Structure formats: C-alpha cells, structure tokens
C-alpha positions as a Markdown table, in Angstrom:
| # | Residue | x | y | z |
|---|---|---|---|---|
| 1 | Met | -133.5 | -131.6 | -22.5 |
| 2 | Glu | -130.9 | -129.9 | -20.4 |
| 3 | Ile | -130.7 | -126.1 | -20.0 |
| 4 | Pro | -127.5 | -124.4 | -18.8 |
| 5 | Ile | -128.0 | -123.0 | -15.3 |
| 6 | Asp | -127.0 | -119.5 | -16.3 |
| 7 | Lys | -129.7 | -119.3 | -19.0 |
| 8 | Leu | -132.3 | -120.8 | -16.6 |
| 9 | Met | -131.3 | -118.2 | -14.0 |
| 10 | Trp | -131.7 | -115.3 | -16.4 |
| 11 | Ser | -135.1 | -116.6 | -17.6 |
| 12 | Tyr | -136.4 | -116.9 | -14.0 |
| 13 | Leu | -135.1 | -113.4 | -13.1 |
| 14 | His | -136.7 | -111.9 | -16.2 |
| 15 | Met | -140.1 | -113.5 | -15.4 |
| 16 | Met | -139.8 | -112.5 | -11.8 |
| 17 | Cys | -139.3 | -108.9 | -12.9 |
| 18 | Asn | -142.3 | -109.1 | -15.2 |
| 19 | Arg | -144.5 | -110.2 | -12.3 |
| 20 | Leu | -143.0 | -107.8 | -9.8 |
| 21 | Phe | -143.4 | -104.6 | -11.8 |
| 22 | Lys | -146.9 | -103.8 | -12.8 |
| 23 | Ser | -146.0 | -101.1 | -15.3 |
| 24 | Lys | -143.0 | -100.1 | -17.5 |
| 25 | Gln | -141.6 | -103.6 | -16.9 |
| 26 | Arg | -138.8 | -103.3 | -19.4 |
| 27 | Leu | -137.6 | -100.0 | -17.9 |
| 28 | His | -137.7 | -101.3 | -14.4 |
| 29 | Glu | -135.9 | -104.4 | -15.4 |
| 30 | Leu | -133.2 | -102.4 | -17.1 |
| 31 | Val | -132.8 | -100.2 | -14.0 |
| 32 | Leu | -132.6 | -103.3 | -11.8 |
| 33 | Tyr | -129.9 | -104.9 | -14.0 |
| 34 | Asp | -128.0 | -101.6 | -13.9 |
| 35 | Phe | -128.1 | -101.5 | -10.1 |
| 36 | Leu | -127.0 | -105.2 | -10.0 |
| 37 | Gly | -124.1 | -104.5 | -12.4 |
| 38 | Arg | -123.0 | -101.6 | -10.3 |
| 39 | Tyr | -123.3 | -103.6 | -7.1 |
| 40 | Tyr | -121.3 | -106.5 | -8.5 |
| 41 | Ala | -118.6 | -104.2 | -9.9 |
| 42 | Ser | -118.3 | -102.5 | -6.5 |
| 43 | Gln | -118.0 | -105.9 | -4.8 |
| 44 | Ile | -115.2 | -106.9 | -7.2 |
| 45 | Ala | -113.4 | -103.6 | -6.7 |
| 46 | Arg | -113.6 | -104.0 | -2.9 |
| 47 | Lys | -112.3 | -107.5 | -3.0 |
| 48 | Lys | -109.4 | -106.5 | -5.2 |
| 49 | Gln | -108.6 | -103.6 | -2.9 |
| 50 | Leu | -108.8 | -105.8 | 0.2 |
| 51 | Glu | -106.4 | -108.4 | -1.4 |
| 52 | Lys | -104.1 | -105.6 | -2.4 |
| 53 | Asp | -104.1 | -104.2 | 1.2 |
| 54 | Ile | -103.4 | -107.7 | 2.6 |
| 55 | Thr | -100.4 | -108.3 | 0.4 |
| 56 | Ile | -98.7 | -105.0 | 1.2 |
C-alpha cells in the first residue's frame, strides 16, 4: 500500500495538532492552518516582488 506524500503529511500534521492542543483542538488547528496559509501567501508575494524588482 502506497500513500501519496501530501496526504501522509496532512495526516501527520493533523495528528500532531491533536496532541499539541489540549482543548478546542479543531479551533486551534483551524487557526494554525490560517496562519500557515497567510505565511505562505506572503512568501509567494515577496518572491514575486523580488523577481519583479530584479527584472526591472
């Protein structure tokens, strides 16, 4: 049985959140995913801006 790495990663992350947060696990997991999404979006925007500045 072979599991795609992205599904395995999400499963491990979900279980880590359940163990890390003692109460309101779903809420804390949602907040964590929101922060990660914002962080990744910020990194992508910064990279695009840097590439734009280099080509000008």
